[in-house]
C-alpha positions as CSV (number, residue, x, y, z in Angstrom):
1,X,-9.8,-49.1,11.7
2,X,-10.7,-52.2,9.2
3,X,-7.9,-54.1,7.2
4,X,-9.2,-56.7,4.9
5,X,-7.0,-59.9,4.8
6,X,-7.1,-61.5,1.0
7,X,-7.0,-65.0,2.1
8,X,-8.6,-68.4,2.7
9,X,-6.4,-69.6,5.3
10,X,-8.3,-69.5,8.5
11,X,-5.0,-69.8,10.2
12,X,-3.1,-66.6,8.8
13,X,-6.4,-65.1,9.7
14,X,-5.9,-65.5,13.4
15,X,-1.9,-64.9,13.2
16,X,-2.8,-61.7,11.6
17,X,-6.0,-61.0,14.1
18,X,-3.3,-61.6,17.3
19,X,-1.1,-59.4,16.0
20,X,-2.8,-56.6,14.5
21,X,-6.1,-56.2,17.1
22,X,-4.4,-55.0,19.9
23,X,-3.2,-51.8,17.3
24,X,-7.1,-51.2,17.1
25,X,-7.4,-53.0,13.7
26,X,-10.2,-55.3,12.6
27,X,-8.6,-58.0,10.3
28,X,-11.4,-59.0,8.1
29,X,-11.3,-61.9,6.2
30,X,-12.0,-61.9,2.2
31,X,-11.4,-65.1,0.0
32,X,-11.2,-63.4,-3.3
33,X,-8.7,-66.6,-4.5
34,X,-6.4,-64.7,-6.9
35,X,-4.3,-66.5,-9.3
36,X,-0.7,-67.5,-8.2
37,X,1.3,-66.8,-11.4
38,X,5.0,-68.7,-11.8
39,X,7.5,-66.3,-11.3
40,X,11.4,-66.0,-9.6
41,X,10.3,-64.8,-6.2
42,X,7.5,-64.7,-3.6
43,X,7.8,-61.0,-4.2
44,X,6.6,-61.2,-7.7
45,X,3.8,-63.4,-6.8
46,X,2.7,-61.5,-4.3
47,X,2.6,-58.3,-6.3
48,X,0.9,-60.3,-9.1
49,X,-1.8,-61.0,-6.9
50,X,-2.1,-57.8,-5.3
51,X,-2.7,-56.0,-8.4
52,X,-5.0,-58.4,-9.7
53,X,-7.1,-58.1,-6.0
54,X,-6.6,-54.1,-6.4
55,X,-8.4,-54.0,-10.0
56,X,-11.6,-55.8,-7.8
57,X,-11.3,-54.3,-4.9
58,X,-10.3,-50.8,-4.6
59,X,-10.5,-50.7,-0.7
60,X,-7.2,-51.3,1.2
61,X,-6.2,-54.7,1.8
62,X,-3.7,-57.2,1.9
63,X,-2.1,-60.6,1.2
64,X,0.8,-62.6,1.9
65,X,2.5,-65.4,0.5
66,X,5.0,-67.8,1.4
67,X,7.4,-70.5,0.9
68,X,9.4,-73.5,1.8
69,X,12.7,-73.2,0.7
70,X,15.2,-75.7,0.8
71,X,19.4,-74.8,0.0
72,X,20.8,-77.6,-1.3
73,X,17.9,-78.3,-3.7
74,X,18.3,-74.9,-5.4
75,X,15.6,-73.2,-2.9
76,X,13.0,-76.0,-4.2
77,X,9.9,-75.7,-3.4
78,X,10.3,-72.2,-3.0
79,X,7.4,-70.2,-4.8
80,X,5.9,-73.7,-5.9
81,X,5.6,-74.7,-1.9
82,X,1.7,-75.3,-2.6
83,X,1.5,-77.3,-5.4
84,X,4.5,-79.6,-4.2
85,X,2.6,-79.9,-0.9
86,X,-0.6,-81.0,-3.0
87,X,1.1,-83.5,-5.0
88,X,4.2,-85.0,-2.8
89,X,4.2,-83.5,0.3
90,X,6.7,-83.2,3.0
91,X,7.6,-87.0,2.3
92,X,8.2,-86.4,-1.1
93,X,11.0,-83.5,0.2
94,X,12.4,-86.0,2.3
95,X,12.5,-88.3,0.0
96,X,14.5,-86.0,-2.4
97,X,17.0,-85.6,0.4
98,X,17.6,-88.9,1.8
99,X,21.4,-89.6,1.8
100,X,22.1,-85.7,2.4
101,X,23.7,-83.9,5.5
102,X,23.0,-80.2,4.3
103,X,19.5,-79.6,5.6
104,X,19.6,-76.2,5.6
105,X,16.1,-74.7,5.0
106,X,13.8,-71.3,5.5
107,X,10.2,-70.2,5.7
108,X,9.9,-66.8,4.1
109,X,6.4,-65.1,3.7
110,X,5.5,-61.5,1.7
111,X,3.2,-59.3,2.6
112,X,1.6,-57.1,-0.2
113,X,-0.2,-54.1,1.5
114,X,-2.6,-51.9,-1.0
115,X,-2.9,-48.5,1.1
116,X,-5.2,-47.4,-1.6
117,X,-2.5,-45.4,-3.5
118,X,0.4,-48.3,-4.1
119,X,1.3,-51.6,-3.0
120,X,4.1,-52.1,-0.4
121,X,5.9,-55.3,0.0
122,X,6.9,-56.4,3.7
123,X,9.1,-59.4,3.9
124,X,9.6,-62.3,7.0
125,X,12.0,-65.1,7.0
126,X,12.6,-67.6,9.8
127,X,16.0,-69.8,9.1
128,X,16.2,-73.5,10.0
129,X,16.7,-77.0,8.6
130,X,14.7,-80.3,7.3
131,X,14.6,-82.5,9.7
132,X,15.6,-86.2,9.1
133,X,12.0,-88.1,9.7
134,X,8.5,-85.9,10.2
135,X,7.5,-85.1,14.2
136,X,4.7,-83.9,15.8
137,X,0.9,-83.5,14.9
138,X,0.6,-79.8,15.3
139,X,0.8,-76.8,12.8
140,X,0.2,-77.8,8.8
141,X,2.1,-77.8,5.7
142,X,5.6,-78.5,6.2
143,X,5.8,-77.7,9.9
144,X,6.2,-81.6,10.5
145,X,10.2,-81.5,8.8
146,X,10.8,-77.8,9.7
147,X,13.0,-77.6,12.8
148,X,13.7,-73.7,13.6
149,X,17.2,-72.7,14.2
150,X,17.7,-72.2,18.2
151,X,15.2,-75.6,18.4
152,X,15.1,-79.1,18.1
153,X,11.6,-79.8,17.9
154,X,10.1,-79.1,14.4
155,X,7.3,-76.6,14.0
156,X,4.4,-79.3,14.3
157,X,6.1,-80.3,17.8
158,X,5.4,-76.8,19.1
159,X,2.4,-75.1,20.7
160,X,0.9,-72.4,18.2
161,X,1.9,-69.7,20.7
162,X,5.8,-71.4,20.4
163,X,5.3,-71.4,16.7
164,X,4.5,-67.9,16.4
165,X,7.4,-66.4,18.0
166,X,9.3,-67.8,15.1
167,X,7.2,-67.3,12.4
168,X,7.9,-66.0,9.3
169,X,4.7,-64.7,8.8
170,X,4.7,-62.9,12.1
171,X,8.0,-61.5,11.2
172,X,6.3,-60.1,7.5
173,X,3.8,-58.8,10.1
174,X,5.8,-57.4,12.5
175,X,7.4,-54.7,9.6
176,X,3.9,-54.2,8.2
177,X,2.9,-53.0,11.6
178,X,6.0,-51.0,12.0
179,X,4.9,-49.6,8.7
180,X,1.4,-49.1,10.1
181,X,2.6,-47.4,13.2
182,X,4.7,-44.6,11.3
183,X,1.6,-43.4,10.6
184,X,1.7,-43.5,6.8
């Protein structure tokens, strides 16, 4: 079965294909660039994007929105993660956190799946903390400053396979896969 993945991010597509291909799903990348609204939650952003895509493409699809949330910064950058990364980057986040001991943070992802009738949401999360300095040269985005719980290395210091064991997107995909396997 074909599943259209609405994204321009090749890394997201690779991760989805790794999880869905063994189950007989062919993940087809479709870059439609839906607008991102300003909202309080990833669920709102994903739902708006899914509604926008549904109006333009009636075939089943899924899309994903994710963010990096720092507890002491009241969840910032959160839903604004992409914009914040483009403007101040992870070094800006480290500057904001200078002198702060509470480093708790999380990556969250929400998948919106349109089955041809309605939109379903699936969430994944990985808890961890912000490092004191960037480490590693793998991954992308905030990976050089995020250390998942149970690890001493940042995502950027891990191989893609190791990082995928913790992945927030992977956890959202697993929830999505459980839904698909139920035969709905």
